[in-house]
Each structure stands twice: as structure tokens, then as C-alpha cells.
C-alpha positions in Angstrom: 137.3 78.1 104.9 138.6 81.2 106.5 136.4 84.2 107.4 138.0 87.6 108.1 136.6 91.0 109.0 137.8 94.5 109.8 136.0 97.3 111.6 137.3 100.8 111.0 136.5 103.8 113.2 136.9 106.9 111.1 137.1 110.6 111.9 136.1 112.6 108.8 137.7 115.9 107.9 135.8 119.0 107.0 132.3 117.5 107.0 129.2 119.5 108.2 126.3 117.4 107.0 125.2 113.8 106.5 125.2 114.5 102.7 128.9 115.5 102.9 129.6 112.5 105.0 128.1 110.2 102.4 130.2 111.9 99.7 133.4 110.9 101.7 132.3 107.4 102.9 130.7 106.0 99.8 133.8 106.2 97.6 135.9 104.5 100.3 133.4 101.6 100.4 133.1 101.4 96.6 136.9 101.3 96.3 137.2 98.5 98.9 134.6 96.4 97.1 136.1 97.0 93.7 139.8 96.5 94.5 139.6 93.6 96.9 136.3 91.9 96.1 135.1 92.1 99.7 131.8 93.0 101.3 131.9 96.5 102.8 129.3 98.8 104.4 128.9 101.7 106.8 128.1 100.0 110.1 128.3 102.6 112.9 127.8 106.3 113.7 125.3 106.7 110.9 123.7 109.8 112.5 127.0 111.6 113.3 128.5 114.0 110.8 132.2 113.6 111.4 132.4 109.9 112.6 131.8 106.7 110.6 132.2 103.0 111.2 133.0 100.9 108.2 133.0 97.1 108.1 134.7 94.8 105.7 134.4 91.1 105.4 136.0 88.4 103.2 136.1 84.7 102.8 139.0 82.6 101.5 140.2 79.0 101.4 143.7 80.2 102.2 144.6 81.9 105.5 147.6 83.8 104.1 145.6 85.2 101.2 142.9 86.4 103.5 145.5 88.1 105.8 147.0 89.8 102.7 143.6 91.1 101.5 142.7 92.5 105.0 146.2 94.1 105.3 145.8 95.8 101.9 142.3 97.0 102.8 143.6 98.5 106.0 146.5 100.2 104.2 144.0 101.7 101.6 141.8 103.2 104.3 144.7 104.5 106.4 146.2 106.2 103.3 143.1 108.3 102.6 144.0 112.0 103.2 140.4 113.1 103.9 140.0 110.9 106.9 141.8 110.0 110.1 141.8 106.3 111.0 141.1 106.2 114.8 141.1 102.4 115.2 140.9 99.1 113.5 139.5 95.9 114.9 140.2 92.6 113.1 138.9 89.1 113.3 139.9 85.8 111.7 138.3 82.4 112.2 137.9 79.1 110.5 134.5 77.9 109.5 134.9 74.8 111.7 135.7 76.8 114.9 
């Protein structure tokens, strides 16, 4: 079994409140879950208006499939015009590591 994860550090656009922040971050998380069948959540910078950390994790029996899913999730987040993707951290490991 392969386990993979991504951590996105996001800079949000014209956001002036936590309520506006949620209206930007929630749809991104929902789309990641729906399109790629992954676990996704806001994981960092929860009290800052213009920054957000989003985590994604997935499990697969096939290494190449997992890499494809993580690559596609990263492209989806990077393509969002309302945010700037500052950095991405990635991890892959086997369950017997």
C-alpha cells in the first residue's frame, strides 16, 4: 500500500475576513475531495485572513496511480486564479517502510 500527501501554502487574494477566507478555501477543498476522492482539510494558518494551509492525503495500491492523483491535485490548486500557490510539500511512502 502506498500513502501520499501534499501540503499547500496558499496566499489568498482580496480577502479581509475569516468569513471571506472560508468562502475561498472551502470550495477548493470540496473540489479536491470530489474530483480525486482524497482526504483534504485546512491544516494551517487558520486564524490568518490571507494565508491558508491545505493538506491532501490519498492511499493506493499502485505507486504510479498515486503520483498521478497527487500531480493532478497540485495542478488543480495551482490553476485557481483567486489564490497564489506559495509552496507545495509532498510525501510518498509504503506502508511497510
